[in-house]
N, C-alpha and C positions, 0 to 999 in steps of 0.2 A: 677144711679149712679150720686153720691155726687162726685165733682170735688176738691180735694186738692190743697192747696194753690200752686202755679207755678210760676217759676222763670220768669222775662220780658223777650219778644224777641222771638226767632223763635222755636217751643217745639222740643223736643230731643226726642229719641227712649226710652231714659229712662224715661222722663215726660209719655209719652204713657204706659209704663210699671207700671208705679206708680199709674197712674188714673186706671189702666184695673185691678190692684193687681195681675199682674204676672211679669214672668221674661223679661229681654229684647230678650233674645233667644226666649221665645214664641210668642214676638211680630213681631221675625224678621220671624219665620217660619210662623206665620200667613198672614205674606205680600207677602213672598214670595214659599209660599207651601201652601195655606190655607188650602187645603183638609189633610193635617197633621195635624189637630189640630181640637180637636171635638167642636160641633157646639155652646156650649154655649161660650167656652170661646173666639171663633173666633168672637161671634156677640159682647160679650163686650169689646173685642180689636178695631174692628172697628167701635164701638160708640166711644172710647175713639179717636181714631183716627179722625172721623169725628169734634168731639166737641173741641178737641183742635185745628183741623187745621193742623195737623201735615203732613207735606212733607217729603218722604223718601230723604234719604241723596243722590242726585246724582253723586256727585263729590266721594264717598266713593264705589257707585255699581260701576262705571269707573273706578277706579284704581284696584278694584278686578279683575273686568273681562278682563281689559288691551282695554277697547274700550269704544268712548262715547257715544254710542246707539245716535248717530245723522247721519242720511243720508242727504246728498247735493245734490239739484236736481236745473239745469241751462235751462230754457226752453227759446227761443228766445222773446217770447212777453208776456204778462198779457194783454193788448189792444181788445182780441177778445178772443171766447169760445174755439180756435181749440183744446186745449190743456188741456182746465178743467176738464172734465170726466176721462180722463187717470191719471189727478195726484190728483183725488178724490178717485180713487180705487186705487194710488200705496202709499197713506197716509192712507188710511185703511188697506191695507195688513202691512206698517211698523208699525202702528199703534198698531196690533193684535201680535206682535212680540216684542213690549217695547221698537220700536225705534220711535223717534221725526224727523220729515222732515224739513230744514231748505231749503229756493225756491229762487232764484234769477231770474232776466232778464236779457240777453245780448243784447235785440234789435238789434238781427240779427248782432250784430258787433264783429268779431271773438280775436279782440284784449282785448274789456271787458269781454266776455267768459272765455278768457286763465287768466284774471286779478280774474274773482271770484273764479274761478278755485283754482287757488294760494290761496285766501285767506279763501276758507270755508276747502282746505286742512289744512291750519294753523291753523284752526277752533278745528280740531282732527277730522274731518269728519270719520265714518268709510267706506263709500264709495258713490260713484257718480251715479247719472243717469244724462245722456246726452241726448241731440237729434240729429239725424243721426249723420254720420261719419265724415262729412265734418272740420277737424280741421288741424293746423299744425302737425306733427311726432313728433317735440320736445312736445307736449301737453303728448301725449300719453306717449312718454319716461320719461317725469316729472313723470307721475303717477306711471308708474312702478315701478319706482326707489324706491318710498316712499310706493310701493305694498298697494295703494289706489285700492281696488275692482272697478270697472266700467261698467255700463251697459249700453248701449244706447237704443233707442227706436226710432219708428216712422219711423224705414228705416232697411232692410235686404239685407244682402250679403253673401252667402256661400264663397265666395274667401277670404270675409274678416276677420281678426284674433281675434276680438274683440267680446266679448258676448253681444248680441242684443238680443229683443223683438221687431218685427216690420213686416213691408210687404214691396213686392218690388214695390214699386211708378214707376218706371218704365211697368212693367207688367199690373199694376191697370189702366195706364192712356190709354195701348194701348187697353185693353179690352173695357174700355169704347168708345176710339175713333170708335175700328171698331162697336161700336151698332150706333154712331153718322152717321158712314157712310151707315148703314143699312136702316137707314131710307131716305136712297138719297140724304146727303148733298155732296157736293162738294167742296162746298167754306167755309172751316172753319177757325175760327182764334183763337190763344191762348192768354188770360190774364194771364199772369203768375205772379207769387210771383219774387221778384230779384233772378235772379238766381246765379249769385256770391256767393260764400259759403256756396249756399242754395243746397244740393244733393238731397234733396226731390225734390225741384223745377226743377233741372236739369234732376233729371231720368225721371219725368213728361213728359219733353218735348220733350226728346229721344222716350220714347213712343209712342206718337203722331205720332212722323216722325217714327217710326217703322210700324206704321198701314197706314199710308198714303202709302209707300213704298210698301208694302204686296199688296196694292188694285192699284198700278198701276200709285199711283202719285206721283210727284216730292216734296219731303220733302222741298226742299229750298221755293219752293211755298207757305210756310206755312207763316202769318203773326203772328207775335210773338210780344205783348207787355206787357213790365215788368212794374209791379204797389207794390208800399207796398202794406200788405194785409189789408186793408183797404176799408170799402163800399164807400168812395166817394171817392176814388183813382178809385175802380171797374169801376164807375160809368161813372168817366171820360174817362175810357179808353175805356169803351162800345161807348162813342158819337164818339171818334176819330174813331173808327172802322166803326160806320154808315155814317161816311163822306167820306170815301175812295171812291174812283171811282168803286170798285167793292166791294159795303159790302158783310160782311158773310152770309150764311145762317142758320152757328150754330156758335156761340160763346162758346167755351170751357173754363172754368177758374180752376185756380190753386188752387182753394180754393173756402168752399160756404161764405165765406166771401166777394171776390170778385165778386162770382156772385150774390148775393143779391143786392150788388152796384150794378151790370148790369140790373137784374131785374130790379130795383127802377128807373135807367135812363130809361130804355125803357118803362116804363110806364108814365114816364113825357114826353117824345119825342113822345106819341102815337100810339110807335111801341107795334104791338100785339105779345105776347109769348103765345104758338108757331107760331103762324099764320103765321107772317112775319120772324121773326127766335127764334131759337132755344138755350137756353143757359143752360149747365150744370156746376157742380160744382164738388166741392172734399171733402171728409172728413165725411158727411152725420150730420153735428152737428145739434142740436136742431133747429135750426132758417130754414134748409132746409124745414123741413117738415111742418112751418108754414108759409114760405113764397108765393106770390100768382104773380103767380101757383105755385103749388108744384117743387120743384126742384128735377131734376134728377141728380144725382151724386154717388161717390164710398163711402160706404158704410165701417167705418173704426173701428173695434171691439175696440174703446177706453177704455172701462173701461177692458176687458178682457186683453189687452197690460197691462195697469198699475198694476191692480193685478199680472199677471206674471212675471212683471218687479221686482215687490218689494220682490214674492217669491224666485226668482233665486237670484237677488242681496243679497238677506238675507244668501243664501245659498253660496255664493262664501264668504261672510264675515265671515262666521264661519264653513268654509272651508270645507263644505259637496260635494263641486265639484268646478270646475274651470270657468263655464259658456261655454256658445256656442251661435252662432247664431239661434235663433227659428223664424220659420217663421209663421205669424199669416193668415188667409184668410181674401180678401175683396170680397166684392158682387157687384153688379150695382144696388142701387136702381133709379128704374123708377117712374119718377112722369110727371107731367101734362108739364113740361118747355120746354121737348126733344118733337117733333112733326114731321111728313112729313118737306121736305126740299119744299118749297112755288115757284110758279112761280118766273122767274126772272125777268117778268117785275114789279113787285113792288120795287125789288131793285134799278131800274131805276129810278122808280118813286121817291123814297125817296132821290136818288142822285139829282136830277133834281131839288125838292123841298127846 
């Protein structure tokens, strides 16, 4: 196909029509409803689109639909892989429906998240994905007044009115703690993420205490160290626990990143896992499976969560439903980092050494 002389600058719909020898209406149908255009014409139009480098007028589409076809998402951090799989599936789901993702990170700061929410709303996003429930009621009021559909992920509570796709952090951590107790462990400690402003971390701590109480243990005796979700921070917290007067036989961690930090520091200190101490994580990110030894953890269905969040949020935006809390199942993945409780003599020797 020979291209006629075209004006300089961004090609227009009329330019494509002229190059393909069809009407602008045919070009529009080919781009928006290709099944309504005969194959020979469709091929000619798409070739013109490609050779001219034509990009449909996004603003015109948005004005016609009264939507921006963009979704905002704010996650607590981009510094590790905790949220990666969920976001990948979320973006794939959006793309399948013609939406674009705008992503921001709040660094676990509620004030920054609030600022980012308002910035994304000002940019005209059609909806928002947020992580967890914990934020000021004024933010929820702000989103409701502006009629911005909002989906929450990574948490689930049937008592909350907000649309969500997630899991019960409290119940999941209780189940993992009961599994650790079944291996004979009685001295258990927790390396948690920073709990303030993080309902997922808070729920996991409550779940541990639920299990201890159910097994006749005093939850007040649980040693808890809070640390940023970083490998080095997990290692430092583990070393602190091992230097205590009665080091734990099992160290449970609020996520896999902290747990891998604990595993790494255990190796550096010459502490055998699980021979001397067991270590568990939470999330079952890829790192958990390749760690040495493999990390026992709670498996979170990240991709399922992201895909379902995308479908549900788009349904809310397009008026098909109002959204509701949706619970996903999590499971315990047993690997070699969890073993029977060791004899108490090892803990005393480590303390003395």
